[in-house]
N, C-alpha and C positions, 0 to 999 in steps of 0.2 A: 801350189796348193793346186787342186784339178779339179777338175766342175762340180766331182763326184763330195767333196767337201763341203762345209758349210761355216763358217765363219761364225763365232759367236754371240755378234750384232745377229745374225740371220738364222740360226737354233733359237733367238725368244723373240722375235720379231712374230707378232700374231698375221695369221695369213688375211688375205683381201681375196674374197672372193671378186663375183663379175657388179658391176652398177646394179647395187638395187633398187634406185629412184632416178627420178630427175625432173627437177622444179621449173619451169617457164613462167613470168611471169607478163601479164596479158594486159591488156589497154582493155578488152572486151570480153568479155568472155562467151557472150549472147554470137557473136562475132568467131570470136576462136574452138570454141565446143562445135559445134554445126563441122566448120572444117577440119580439126582431127576428128572427127569421128567419122566422114567422108574417108579422109586417106590413111587410114587407120580400119575403117570397114568395122568396127566395133563399137555402141555404149560402153560408156564411162562408167566405173564399178562405183564411184563415190558423187557425188556436188554439197561441199559441205560448206558450211561459211563459220570459221573458226573465228571470229570476233574482228583480230587481226586483220585474217580477209577471206574470200569466199576461193574455195579450191576443188577439184573437178579434177579426174583422175583415171588414167586406160589405165589394163593393162598390157604389158608387151614379150610374149611371153614370163621369164619371169622377175623383168623391170617393168616398174611403175613409170609414169608421164602422167606429173600432175602441171597442172595449167591452174597459176595465183595470179586475181584478181584485187585488188587492194581499192577502201572504199574512197578514200581520198584521192586516187589517178596514180599519176606514175610520171613521173619529171618526162619530157616529152621531147626524147634524144634519137636520133639516129642511130639503131647496132653498128657498132664497128670492130671485127680484129683489130685493131690495134690499140684499140684502148685494156686494159685488163678485165678478166674476165670470160666468159666464155665466147669461146670464137666460133661454133657451129657444133651443132650435134648429126650422130651417124646411125641411123638404123642400119641395122646390118641387114644383108640380104645372101640367098643362097650362093648364086654366082651371076657373071658376066649377065649371059642369058635372060634370067629376072631379071635386070637391070633394065634390058630393050623392053623386058612387059613394062614394068614400073614407066618406065616412059611416054609408052601408048595409054596406062594410064591417065598418067596426068595431064598429058594434051585432052585427052576429054575430058578430064573432068575439068580445065579450062587453066590447070597451072600450068603455068611458066615454066623451066626449069632450064640449068645451062648448056643440054648434051651429058652422051656419057662419054667421064675424063680417063685415060686409061692410065696407068700408072704401074712401077715396075712390083707396087705395095699392091694396086686393087684396082679397082674401076669403081668409081665416086659416080654420083648425076646430083647437083646443087637443085633446090629449091631455097621460099624461103614460104615462112609463116604468114597469115593478116599483117601480121604486127613487122614484119620485113627480120624474121629471127634466123640466118642462117639455119637449114636443113640439108641434110643428104644422104643419101640412100650407097651404103655400100658393097658393093661382093670383093671378097677376097681375091687373088691372084687363083691364074686357072689358066686351064690349057683352053 
């Protein structure tokens, strides 16, 4: 089979587009919302109490980022990428030079980061949110 041919399974598989939204559970929206507002540089587009949880939503390009808080609280267990579930969430940036600018901005905001790490598949800058959730700013490989 050549690379231009499709299998019967592929021909009937609906297409997935980019990630539509990500929802993160946080301990306290009063702490997390201002932190994400400062990081993103934008106001949320939605703040709604659904009954089972309250959520605040930001728009990042074509993706929405929701922060959820449950009225009964959450299990107070530290995040670890070695447990099934989300390992980390990465925000895309244009290039490595933009990562350098982000490193300076994070330092000015008092947000600790792990420094820029380069790999053949791109460059990343790791941070944690107020709940210790791992986030990354990621640039594709380039010159």
